C-alpha positions as CSV (number, residue, x, y, z in Angstrom):
1,X,-235.6,-65.1,-35.9
2,X,-237.1,-66.6,-32.9
3,X,-240.8,-67.1,-31.9
4,X,-242.0,-68.5,-28.4
5,X,-245.5,-69.3,-28.4
6,X,-247.6,-72.6,-27.8
7,X,-247.5,-75.0,-31.0
8,X,-245.6,-74.3,-34.0
9,X,-248.9,-74.2,-36.2
10,X,-250.8,-71.8,-33.9
11,X,-250.8,-68.5,-33.8
12,X,-246.9,-67.5,-34.0
13,X,-245.7,-64.7,-35.6
14,X,-243.8,-65.2,-38.9
15,X,-241.5,-62.3,-40.4
16,X,-240.5,-63.1,-43.7
17,X,-237.1,-62.3,-44.9
18,X,-235.3,-63.8,-41.9
19,X,-232.3,-65.7,-42.4
20,X,-232.9,-68.5,-39.7
21,X,-236.0,-69.4,-37.9
22,X,-235.7,-70.5,-34.5
23,X,-239.2,-71.8,-32.3
24,X,-239.6,-72.9,-29.2
25,X,-243.0,-73.9,-27.8
26,X,-244.0,-72.3,-24.4
27,X,-247.4,-73.2,-22.5
28,X,-249.9,-70.3,-23.0
29,X,-250.1,-68.8,-19.2
30,X,-253.2,-67.2,-19.9
31,X,-255.6,-70.0,-19.6
32,X,-254.9,-70.5,-15.5
33,X,-257.1,-69.0,-13.5
34,X,-256.8,-65.5,-11.8
35,X,-255.3,-66.7,-8.5
36,X,-252.2,-68.4,-10.1
37,X,-251.9,-66.0,-13.1
38,X,-249.2,-63.9,-11.9
39,X,-247.0,-67.0,-10.3
40,X,-247.5,-68.6,-13.9
41,X,-246.5,-65.6,-16.1
42,X,-243.7,-65.0,-13.7
43,X,-242.3,-68.7,-13.9
44,X,-242.6,-68.7,-17.7
45,X,-240.8,-65.0,-18.1
46,X,-238.1,-67.1,-16.0
47,X,-238.2,-70.3,-18.1
48,X,-238.0,-67.9,-21.4
49,X,-234.7,-65.8,-20.0
50,X,-233.0,-69.3,-19.3
51,X,-233.5,-70.7,-22.7
52,X,-232.2,-67.4,-24.3
53,X,-229.2,-67.6,-22.2
54,X,-228.4,-71.4,-22.9
55,X,-229.7,-70.9,-26.7
56,X,-227.4,-68.3,-27.5
57,X,-224.7,-68.4,-25.0
58,X,-222.9,-65.2,-25.7
59,X,-224.1,-65.1,-29.3
60,X,-226.0,-61.9,-28.8
61,X,-225.2,-59.0,-26.2
62,X,-228.4,-58.7,-24.2
63,X,-229.0,-55.5,-21.8
64,X,-230.1,-56.6,-18.3
65,X,-233.4,-54.4,-18.3
66,X,-234.0,-55.7,-21.8
67,X,-234.9,-59.4,-20.6
C-alpha cells in the first residue's frame, strides 16, 4: 500500500491487511491561493509521477493513462 499525503500522523488513509506500507509526504496543494492552485496541483502531480517511477522502477506495470 502506498500513501501520498502530508504527514504520517495526518489524515492519511490506512488499509489493514496490506503486506507492505510505503509512505511519502507531499505538501497539501489546497492551501495555496486560487491564482496559483492549478500550477501547484500540476507540479505536485508531476512530482508524484516521478516519485512512483523512481521508487518502483519497473516493479509494477503502469498504464500511461492511469497516471
